[in-house]
C-alpha positions as CSV (number, residue, x, y, z in Angstrom):
1,M,75.8,96.9,98.1
2,A,74.9,95.0,95.0
3,L,76.5,95.4,91.7
4,A,74.5,98.1,90.3
5,G,76.0,99.4,87.2
6,K,75.9,103.0,88.0
7,H,79.3,104.7,88.1
8,T,79.6,106.9,91.0
9,F,82.4,109.4,91.4
10,G,83.2,112.3,93.8
11,A,86.0,113.3,96.0
12,I,87.7,112.1,99.6
13,G,89.7,115.0,100.8
14,E,91.6,116.4,97.5
15,Q,91.9,113.0,95.8
16,R,89.1,112.6,93.0
17,V,87.9,109.2,93.5
18,T,85.3,106.6,92.0
19,F,83.3,105.0,94.9
20,I,83.2,101.4,95.5
21,E,80.8,101.0,98.4
22,K,79.6,103.1,101.0
23,K,78.3,102.7,104.6
24,I,80.1,99.4,105.0
25,E,81.3,97.3,107.8
26,E,84.9,96.6,108.7
27,G,84.7,93.0,107.2
28,R,83.3,94.2,104.1
29,K,85.6,97.0,103.9
30,E,89.0,95.0,104.5
31,F,87.6,92.3,102.0
32,L,87.3,95.1,99.1
33,K,90.4,96.8,100.0
34,K,92.6,93.4,99.5
35,L,90.6,92.5,96.4
36,L,91.2,96.0,94.8
37,E,95.0,96.3,96.0
38,V,95.6,92.9,94.6
39,N,94.3,93.9,91.3
40,G,96.6,97.0,90.9
41,F,94.1,99.6,92.3
42,E,95.0,102.3,94.8
43,V,92.5,102.3,97.2
44,I,91.3,105.1,99.6
45,I,89.2,104.6,102.8
46,Q,87.4,107.1,104.4
47,E,85.4,106.7,107.9
48,E,81.9,107.6,108.1
49,K,80.7,109.9,110.9
50,I,79.2,108.1,113.9
51,K,75.8,109.6,114.9
52,T,75.7,107.8,118.2
53,E,78.4,105.6,120.3
54,E,76.1,102.8,120.1
55,D,76.3,102.9,115.9
56,P,78.9,100.8,114.5
57,Q,81.8,102.5,112.5
58,L,81.0,102.6,108.7
59,Y,83.5,103.1,105.8
60,T,83.4,104.3,102.4
61,V,85.7,102.5,99.8
62,A,86.9,104.1,96.9
63,V,89.7,103.8,94.0
64,T,91.7,106.5,92.1
65,D,91.0,105.2,89.1
66,M,88.1,107.5,87.7
67,V,87.0,105.0,84.9
68,F,86.7,101.9,87.2
69,N,83.0,100.4,87.3
70,P,82.7,97.2,89.6
71,T,79.9,96.1,87.4
72,V,82.0,96.0,84.1
73,Q,85.3,94.9,86.0
74,V,83.3,91.7,87.1
75,F,80.9,91.0,84.5
76,E,83.7,91.1,81.7
77,R,85.6,89.0,84.0
78,R,88.7,91.6,84.5
79,L,89.3,90.8,88.4
80,K,91.2,88.2,89.9
81,T,90.6,86.9,93.3
82,I,92.5,87.9,96.1
83,D,94.7,84.6,95.8
84,G,95.1,85.4,92.2
85,K,94.3,82.0,91.1
86,Y,90.6,82.7,89.8
87,I,88.3,85.0,88.1
88,V,85.9,87.1,90.3
89,N,82.2,86.7,89.7
90,Q,79.0,88.4,91.1
91,D,78.8,86.1,94.2
92,Y,82.6,85.9,94.9
93,W,82.3,90.0,94.8
94,N,79.3,90.2,97.1
95,Q,80.8,87.5,99.2
96,K,78.2,84.9,99.2
97,T,80.4,82.4,98.1
98,E,84.2,81.8,97.4
99,D,83.4,79.4,94.6
100,T,84.2,81.3,91.4
101,N,82.1,78.7,89.1
102,P,79.9,79.1,87.4
103,S,81.1,82.6,85.9
104,Y,77.8,84.4,86.8
105,W,74.7,82.6,87.9
106,K,73.8,79.2,89.1
107,N,71.3,77.3,86.7
108,S,69.6,74.4,89.0
């Protein structure tokens, strides 16, 4: 799911949350969980219901911070990478690269 700018919120169980991404696979879930926890957010994971046995298990990732907006956090350079050394850019967030330069896009 790309950074959309839309702030989506709701509840998982009794906990009010801001949704980060929905219907994502295990690898993406783990990446986001680590990234958000390194940045001090409490992460809530919910397993999506599987329709058939052949379908992969999908997840919803959310944080308990009701004002968190991933797009704002990335473009205002508020998030650190998992190792804590660099600032997250859009390509890093989308797992296209681990290179955190240039800040937002490549000028070729």
